[in-house]
N, C-alpha and C positions, 0 to 999 in steps of 0.2 A: 503350104506357105505359112499356116497357123501353127503347124507343129515346130518349125524353125522358130520362130518367136518365142515360145514358151521355153524351148531348150536353151536359146540365147539368154533370155531371162533368169532360168534357173542357172546356168553357168555363171552369170554375174553374181547371182546371190550365193553360191558356193564360194566363189572368189572373194567376196566380202567376207564371208564369215571365216574363212582360211585366213586372211590378213587380220581380222580381228583376233582370231586366236593367237597368231604370231607376235600380235602388239601386246596382248595380255600376258605371254609367258614368262617375259623377264621379271615382271612385277610379281608374279607367282612363286618364281625360284627365289628364295631366301634361304639364307644360311644361319643356322640355329647357333647360338653361342652357349658355350657350357657355363652352368652355374656350379661355382666351386665355393667351398668355405674359404676364409680369408688365410692367406700363406701359402695356400695349396696351388701348385700349378696343374693345370690341366691338358693332357693330350689328347685329343679326340680328333679323329678323322672325320670329315665332314664330305658326303659325296656331293658333287654338284646335281642339282635338279636338272632332268632331261628338257631339252627345248619343247619336245612333243610329248605329252603323255598320251596315253591310250584312252585315258576319260575324258581328256580336253578333247580330243579329235572325235570320238565317238559322241559326246554331247553336241558339238557342231553338226554332225550328220543328224542326230536326232531333232535339233532345234530347225534346221533346214526342211528335213522330212515333214514336221509338223506344221510349219507354216506353209508348205507347198499344199498339204493335204486341207487345211483350214481354207487356205485362198480358194481352191477348187471347190470347196463345198459352198462358199460365199458367191462365187460366181455361178455355180449351177442354180443356187436357190434364186439369185434376183433374175436370172432368165426364166425360170420356171415361174415367178411370181408376174413377170412382164407378159407371159404366155396367158397365165390363167390368175387374174386378179382376185376372183372371187375366192380362192384357197390359199390366199396370201398368209392367212394368221396360221393356218395348219403347216405350210411350208417353213415358216418362221421357226415356230417351234420345234420342228424336226431338224432345222439347220443347227440351232442353238443347243438341242440335246447332244446330237453327234460331234459339234465342236466340242463340247464340255468333256464328252468321251475321249477325244483325242488329246485333249489337254490333259485329262487325268493320266493317260496312258505315256504322255510325254513326260510328264513330271515324275512318273515311275522310273521310265527310263534314265533320265537324269540322275536320279538318286544312283542307280544301279552304276551308271558311268562315274559318279563320284566316288562311289565305294571301289570300284574298280581302280580307278585312276590314282 
């Protein structure tokens, strides 16, 4: 039963981020206006921006995965601290270092998604 609850929460979070990407996509898709000297007419073909870009979709997946990983670290750390309060400081330091490494990897992945998209 516990597995079903986490799947439902993960699905809800995924749907939330998908709706967030859908809501932001029209704001990102802007058309560029050509700049020309006075008196000249410019004929420029502007392609419409795609509704889904690979970078935006990948960024959403990366954010969901990072949030899930950090939440698992936090839950495990709090549970471990409750079981052994005498090593709470050590567990907290290990949790913060691991969360920082996940955030760094997430930041790198978001930059790669931004450059790819």
